[in-house]
Steps between C-alpha positions, in 0.01 A plus 500: 500500500446497126269767356323413175256721307200386305231714349253619622623464857840490657552151648759421764683167503687386809699191594473424869701241692300239691704347785467121505689212654855503362475821298277746323256482209406766248142626516415716198231762540327719242320766704258771384608854571173552676338290769468130408136387486598132482798265480596187308774258612628296206651149517721441194547166326802277451716692255361849544579769760392857572681627189233338285241743639660820363180585311250360748624677813448852360157405369387385846650818650312715247185330635593609854610146588826436686656203317743274691719227351739292707803353327484154656814373676747415224301687232540844345729714713419330830761309699493120499623198310412513133310197360447355849192561712533501878270288719125568509515668839757754381304573183179564690673711764664709227166574337327560830763760591463675164119505506506633857737777385266584214206523744699726732589723205142561384332484841214295638214669314627457142373184326781259415474232235735206457575425133680179400613427145583147379725334763455810711140391551624179665722700736205730572256215564744339746547830683124556524466156666796542733385533861792732577388755239290762683509815279154598384435501132176589327500306172692228315567484126649189335621571145595220257587286804504122470421426864606151605684438170738237633219304665297522178777382266695240701383155606528365855847346446631814337370713787666275755830518315481875460425554868821315586712689246809664646707545186669823408508432124308752294156435352402706192144633519482514118358852493477664155443872448254432216271330753495818707432759234474565126657844538856502353616771741395304806629172359842655447496631857417153639766328289770750596408536868813415697307498826244239386502161677418227250644205691463369856688243703315171519460536875326832434226313312447298819451833680240602240320170562495567873363849437215350297415272791459802730192612307380173351482345849428811709488525877369856488173645368543801274343832600183586300661754262419542130710272279538472123675282247609695192644357175495522127256303288768232473848454640797310345650431847205457736219241494233761568220248569701328771630829641151652528363183660772506762438869558131449559561211740737728694295820525139385445245535218427872573833596346534669162638351178615751237651455152667759282529478121852359466656159446833580663614422856630835633203728471699810591704455177191488279245746372277443802748648750324834553158339537643249754657781704173694497300190596740412784480859620119490514503155664736629770305816570166322512641250747568790732139616467379144574702495818343824625145409393 
């Protein structure tokens, strides 16, 4: 257990092992010293990992929110092959095990939100549509997530070729720190992050395509929980119009669309971070009230 202190409250950070097929994954938890009033489970993107949330976790905990981040298999400090995603079933089972552990940690009565950033939103959407996923959640937040990106940017022949891809050569995602944030301190962290994954095997992109199909062609109806799509006013990485349209088709027109005053991709590394944490806190807590209404 790692104890960290942040004024005005003392916030506890823990790293818990999640047993999964073939090993163990690292589930990071920022927990309030007092009783948690809500919980957020965060799905990180391609290159990021739980270490990117060193400022966000304590802020959620100061709001009495237990904040969970799973280092995906092969990411952060979790076990697994770097740069190579496992099959879709393994990915979904890993996340299902971690979310179930988060629910057991906070108990049945605490509202739990799922929060997916960028590519993490695609993993989250696939999990929400997976018939094997049975853990109750109370709200879903998609943040700067280009849902269905491969289907939106590739033509039919390219999609067919990608689906058949089995190569182990590396594909560079072309991610630039200046697209994520203007802040020099955060840009330096991103550029120097030895745990960041900026490349994937070509067969891993085929896995991402299959994940998109889980929620673009669903066999399961989503539960009627509050859902929101959150972004900046513009995004150098995500086609926000297409992403929001896909989101609304997936969750229905009653969902919320929210924009913060930034033009960078990673909202938590911009000046809107504190407001986003406070909004996500309120959204989570209100979802618990809706459930008991």
